[in-house]
C-alpha positions as CSV (number, residue, x, y, z in Angstrom):
1,X,19.0,40.8,32.7
2,X,17.7,43.1,29.7
3,X,21.4,43.9,29.0
4,X,22.8,41.1,28.7
5,X,19.9,39.3,27.0
6,X,20.2,42.2,24.4
7,X,24.0,41.3,23.9
8,X,23.2,37.8,23.4
9,X,20.9,38.5,20.7
10,X,23.0,40.6,19.0
11,X,25.9,38.0,19.1
12,X,23.5,35.2,18.2
13,X,22.2,37.3,15.2
14,X,25.8,38.2,14.2
15,X,26.8,34.5,14.3
16,X,24.3,33.6,11.6
17,X,24.9,36.7,9.4
18,X,26.5,34.2,6.9
19,X,23.2,32.7,6.2
20,X,19.9,33.9,5.9
21,X,17.9,32.6,9.1
22,X,14.6,31.6,7.1
23,X,17.4,29.6,5.3
24,X,19.1,27.5,8.3
25,X,17.4,27.9,11.3
26,X,18.9,28.1,14.5
27,X,21.5,25.5,12.9
28,X,22.4,28.0,10.8
29,X,24.7,29.5,13.8
30,X,27.0,26.7,13.1
31,X,28.4,29.3,10.5
32,X,30.2,31.2,13.4
33,X,34.0,31.9,12.9
34,X,37.0,30.1,14.2
35,X,37.5,30.1,17.6
36,X,40.8,32.7,18.7
37,X,41.6,30.6,21.9
38,X,43.5,27.7,20.1
39,X,41.3,25.4,21.1
40,X,39.6,24.1,18.2
41,X,35.8,23.2,17.3
42,X,35.3,19.6,17.2
43,X,33.6,18.2,14.2
44,X,31.8,14.6,14.3
45,X,33.0,11.9,11.5
46,X,32.3,8.5,10.4
47,X,34.0,6.3,13.1
48,X,32.8,8.5,15.9
49,X,30.5,6.5,18.6
50,X,27.8,7.3,21.2
51,X,28.7,7.2,24.8
52,X,26.0,6.9,27.3
53,X,24.9,8.2,29.8
54,X,27.1,11.0,28.8
55,X,26.0,11.7,25.5
56,X,22.4,13.2,27.2
57,X,25.0,15.8,28.6
58,X,26.5,18.9,26.8
59,X,29.5,19.0,24.4
60,X,30.9,21.8,25.0
61,X,33.7,21.4,22.1
62,X,31.0,21.3,19.2
63,X,29.5,24.5,18.1
64,X,25.7,23.6,18.1
65,X,23.5,20.9,19.7
66,X,19.9,20.5,20.9
67,X,17.3,18.1,23.5
68,X,14.5,17.8,21.3
69,X,11.0,16.5,22.4
70,X,7.7,15.9,20.3
71,X,4.8,14.5,21.5
72,X,1.4,13.4,20.1
73,X,-1.4,13.3,22.6
74,X,-4.8,13.1,23.1
75,X,-7.3,14.8,25.9
76,X,-9.5,13.0,28.1
77,X,-12.0,13.2,25.0
78,X,-9.6,11.8,22.5
79,X,-8.7,15.3,20.8
80,X,-5.5,15.2,19.4
81,X,-3.0,17.6,20.6
82,X,0.4,17.8,19.6
83,X,3.5,19.3,21.6
84,X,7.4,20.5,21.3
85,X,9.8,21.4,23.6
86,X,13.9,22.0,22.3
87,X,16.7,23.4,24.1
88,X,19.5,24.7,21.8
89,X,23.3,25.2,23.2
90,X,25.2,27.5,20.6
91,X,29.0,27.8,21.5
92,X,30.7,31.0,21.0
93,X,34.3,29.4,22.3
94,X,35.2,25.8,22.1
95,X,35.8,24.2,25.5
96,X,37.2,20.6,25.8
97,X,34.9,18.1,27.5
98,X,35.7,18.1,31.1
99,X,37.4,21.2,31.5
100,X,36.7,23.4,34.4
101,X,33.6,26.2,33.3
102,X,34.8,29.9,33.7
103,X,33.6,31.4,37.1
104,X,30.2,32.9,37.0
105,X,31.8,35.9,38.5
106,X,33.5,36.6,35.6
107,X,30.6,37.0,33.5
108,X,31.2,34.4,30.6
109,X,30.0,34.3,27.5
110,X,31.0,30.8,26.0
111,X,27.7,29.6,24.7
112,X,24.4,31.0,24.4
113,X,21.0,29.1,25.0
114,X,17.3,29.1,23.2
115,X,14.5,27.1,24.4
116,X,11.4,26.5,22.2
117,X,7.9,25.4,23.3
118,X,5.1,24.8,21.5
119,X,1.2,23.3,21.9
120,X,-0.8,22.7,19.1
121,X,-4.5,21.9,19.4
122,X,-7.7,22.4,17.5
123,X,-6.1,24.6,14.5
124,X,-4.2,26.8,16.8
125,X,-0.5,26.7,17.2
126,X,1.1,28.4,20.4
127,X,4.8,28.8,20.5
128,X,7.1,30.6,23.1
129,X,10.9,31.3,23.2
130,X,13.6,32.0,25.7
131,X,17.3,32.8,25.6
132,X,19.9,32.8,27.9
133,X,23.9,33.1,28.0
134,X,25.8,30.1,29.5
135,X,27.8,29.1,32.6
136,X,26.0,31.9,34.8
137,X,23.1,29.6,36.3
138,X,20.4,30.7,33.8
139,X,20.7,27.3,31.8
140,X,22.5,24.3,31.2
141,X,22.6,20.9,31.2
142,X,23.8,18.0,34.3
143,X,23.7,14.8,34.2
144,X,23.4,13.6,38.2
145,X,20.8,14.1,38.7
146,X,19.4,15.1,35.1
147,X,18.6,18.3,34.4
148,X,18.4,20.3,31.1
149,X,16.9,23.7,32.2
150,X,16.7,27.3,30.7
151,X,15.2,29.5,33.8
152,X,12.1,27.6,34.9
153,X,11.3,25.6,31.9
154,X,13.2,22.1,32.6
155,X,13.6,18.4,32.0
156,X,14.3,16.8,35.1
157,X,15.0,13.1,36.0
158,X,17.0,10.8,38.6
159,X,19.5,10.2,35.8
160,X,19.3,10.4,31.9
161,X,17.6,6.5,32.1
162,X,14.3,8.7,33.3
163,X,11.7,9.2,34.4
164,X,11.5,12.5,33.7
165,X,9.1,15.7,34.4
166,X,9.0,18.1,31.6
167,X,7.6,21.6,32.7
168,X,7.4,24.5,30.5
169,X,5.2,27.7,31.3
170,X,4.1,31.0,29.8
171,X,1.7,33.5,30.9
172,X,-1.0,32.1,28.4
173,X,-0.1,28.3,28.2
174,X,2.0,25.3,30.4
175,X,2.7,22.0,30.4
176,X,3.8,19.3,33.4
177,X,4.3,16.1,32.1
178,X,5.5,12.8,32.9
179,X,7.6,11.0,30.6
180,X,8.2,6.9,30.9
181,X,11.3,5.8,28.6
182,X,11.0,2.4,26.7
183,X,13.9,0.7,25.3
184,X,17.6,1.5,24.6
185,X,18.6,4.7,22.3
186,X,18.5,4.3,18.9
187,X,21.9,5.4,16.9
188,X,21.3,6.8,13.5
189,X,23.1,6.6,10.4
190,X,26.7,4.6,10.9
191,X,26.1,3.9,14.7
192,X,25.6,7.1,15.6
193,X,27.1,9.2,12.8
194,X,24.4,11.0,10.8
195,X,25.8,11.9,7.4
196,X,24.4,15.3,6.5
197,X,25.6,15.7,2.6
198,X,27.4,13.0,0.3
199,X,30.8,15.0,0.6
200,X,30.6,13.4,4.4
201,X,29.6,16.1,6.6
202,X,27.2,15.6,9.6
203,X,26.3,15.2,13.1
204,X,26.3,12.7,15.9
205,X,22.3,11.9,16.2
206,X,20.2,9.2,18.5
207,X,16.9,9.0,19.5
208,X,14.4,7.7,22.1
209,X,11.6,6.6,20.0
210,X,9.4,4.9,22.7
211,X,8.2,7.3,25.3
212,X,4.9,6.9,27.1
213,X,3.5,10.6,28.3
214,X,1.1,11.8,30.2
215,X,0.3,15.1,32.3
216,X,-1.8,18.0,31.8
217,X,-1.5,21.1,29.6
218,X,-3.1,24.4,30.7
219,X,-4.7,26.8,28.1
220,X,-6.1,29.9,28.5
221,X,-7.0,29.1,32.4
222,X,-8.3,25.6,31.1
223,X,-6.3,22.4,32.4
224,X,-6.6,19.3,30.3
225,X,-5.3,15.5,31.0
226,X,-3.4,14.5,28.2
227,X,-1.9,11.0,27.5
228,X,0.2,9.9,24.4
229,X,3.2,9.1,23.1
230,X,6.5,10.9,22.3
231,X,10.1,11.1,20.7
232,X,13.3,12.8,21.6
233,X,16.1,13.8,19.9
234,X,20.0,14.4,21.0
235,X,22.2,15.8,18.0
236,X,25.2,17.9,18.2
237,X,27.7,18.8,15.3
238,X,30.1,21.9,14.2
239,X,28.7,22.2,11.0
240,X,25.4,21.1,9.6
241,X,24.5,23.0,6.6
242,X,27.0,23.2,3.7
243,X,27.2,25.6,1.0
244,X,24.3,25.0,-1.3
245,X,22.2,23.4,1.3
246,X,19.1,25.4,1.5
247,X,17.1,23.8,4.6
248,X,16.0,20.5,5.5
249,X,12.4,18.5,5.9
250,X,12.4,16.0,9.0
251,X,9.8,13.4,10.2
252,X,9.6,11.2,13.0
253,X,6.7,8.5,12.8
254,X,5.1,6.5,14.7
255,X,3.1,3.7,12.9
256,X,0.2,1.7,14.0
257,X,2.1,-1.6,13.1
258,X,4.7,-0.8,16.1
259,X,7.2,0.3,13.8
260,X,8.8,3.6,13.6
261,X,10.3,5.8,11.2
262,X,13.0,8.9,11.1
263,X,13.7,10.4,7.5
264,X,14.9,13.9,6.4
265,X,16.1,15.4,3.2
266,X,18.2,18.6,3.3
267,X,17.3,20.5,-0.1
268,X,20.5,21.3,-2.2
269,X,20.6,23.2,-5.4
270,X,20.7,20.1,-7.4
271,X,18.5,17.7,-5.3
272,X,18.5,16.4,-1.9
273,X,20.3,14.5,0.2
274,X,17.9,11.7,1.8
275,X,18.5,9.6,5.0
276,X,16.5,8.1,7.5
277,X,16.3,5.2,10.2
278,X,13.4,2.3,10.1
279,X,13.0,0.9,13.3
280,X,10.7,-2.3,13.0
281,X,9.3,-3.4,16.6
282,X,11.5,-5.6,18.2
283,X,14.2,-5.7,15.4
284,X,17.9,-4.1,14.7
285,X,17.2,-0.5,13.3
286,X,18.2,-0.4,9.5
287,X,20.0,2.6,8.3
288,X,18.4,4.2,5.2
289,X,19.9,6.1,2.1
290,X,18.1,8.0,-0.5
291,X,18.6,5.0,-2.8
292,X,15.8,3.0,-0.1
293,X,13.4,6.4,0.5
294,X,12.2,9.1,-1.0
295,X,10.2,12.0,0.5
296,X,8.0,13.9,-1.9
297,X,6.1,17.0,-1.4
298,X,2.5,17.1,-2.9
299,X,-0.1,20.1,-3.4
300,X,-2.3,21.1,-0.8
301,X,-5.3,23.3,-1.9
302,X,-6.5,23.6,1.8
303,X,-3.2,25.2,3.2
304,X,-2.2,28.4,4.6
305,X,-0.7,30.9,2.4
306,X,3.0,29.7,2.7
307,X,5.1,28.2,0.7
308,X,6.1,25.6,3.5
309,X,4.5,22.2,2.0
310,X,2.2,20.6,4.4
311,X,1.3,17.4,2.8
312,X,4.2,14.7,1.8
313,X,4.2,11.1,0.4
314,X,6.8,9.2,1.8
315,X,8.0,6.1,0.1
316,X,9.9,2.9,1.4
317,X,9.7,-0.2,-1.1
318,X,11.8,-2.4,1.0
319,X,9.7,-2.3,3.5
320,X,6.5,-1.8,1.8
321,X,5.6,1.6,3.0
322,X,3.6,4.1,0.6
323,X,2.1,6.7,3.1
324,X,0.6,10.1,2.6
325,X,1.7,12.5,5.6
326,X,-0.7,15.7,6.4
327,X,-0.5,18.6,8.8
328,X,-4.1,19.4,10.1
329,X,-5.4,22.5,8.9
330,X,-3.7,25.8,10.6
331,X,-0.2,27.5,10.7
332,X,2.2,26.1,12.6
333,X,5.3,28.2,12.4
334,X,7.5,28.9,15.3
335,X,7.9,32.4,14.9
336,X,11.1,33.0,16.6
337,X,14.3,34.4,16.1
338,X,15.1,31.7,13.6
339,X,11.5,30.7,12.0
340,X,10.7,27.4,11.3
341,X,7.7,25.2,10.8
342,X,6.9,22.4,13.4
343,X,3.7,20.4,13.3
344,X,2.0,17.4,14.0
345,X,1.3,15.3,11.0
346,X,-0.9,12.2,10.1
347,X,0.0,9.3,8.4
348,X,-2.1,7.4,5.9
349,X,-2.0,5.0,3.1
350,X,0.0,1.7,3.4
351,X,0.2,2.4,7.2
352,X,-1.5,4.5,9.5
353,X,-0.1,6.5,12.5
354,X,0.8,10.0,14.0
355,X,4.1,11.7,13.9
356,X,5.8,15.3,13.6
357,X,7.5,17.1,11.0
358,X,9.8,19.9,11.2
359,X,10.5,22.0,7.9
360,X,13.3,25.0,7.4
361,X,14.2,27.1,4.5
362,X,10.9,27.8,3.0
363,X,11.0,31.7,3.7
364,X,8.5,34.3,4.7
365,X,5.5,34.7,3.2
């Protein structure tokens, strides 16, 4: 196993060599060279549309995609606990959807997989990472029954409509959660095409924004009963970061009003590209642009010694939203092959609430 894992790491790092890993995160691997097989990578474009349940599955003719859950939970004593799980797929060779996968006996290396898990509690952030190669059984995704797995880390259910079970275990911590899905998938951007620059590049992107979660988290031998709410993202593309884009700032918020908000900005040399989705309780989601929405980092004297901004102001005048977003005290960097910040946030100001933020490209200490 160590031999092929070492090869996978070499290939993954080589694929990202055109872009500093601190700059692009795992999505920086979208810069891999064009395939030599004659089959092109597909790039999402305006007019592309989502398909369900198919889009819960893999997109082997796209370079990069992920399945991603964040959760704002509480213990039985009412203490906040944050949780993350992400599984990435990086294609090294494109394959048309529906085409037969290569035989495992051929030891193929058409795709690399990476999984991240984290638990944030009482100011401590615990993170773990797993890697695998595709098409030999160690990692993958299937629709019936639904399963996204990398070794013993797995998200499972009877079908993509749920309910789901998420199981992640490391030597020091683990979680075992039941996820009850409420509501239809939310399409971001133009009916699922989410622009990532003014020039038009982007991804296909949808979310499940109303997930009731309960289960257990075990830390250092102590098992805690937890419950709360989650946010699940699905996104795929063949190039997310363009030349001159330095990283992204992403937020998913559950407001006490029942409304929800996704917002992001991609930092560029001469400014930022900003977009998002306003999801009012019981109403049609509204796509947002930089004309609607502003995201501004604010100073925080109590922040850890890192260039990563941990306090933000988010303004959405159209819906009378003016809030401050703050990470709890602590260092919430995921220190894997592609480091990035991943933390719960509290929401205060015009609206109360909780959420999550992901920040990339701020560099090391």
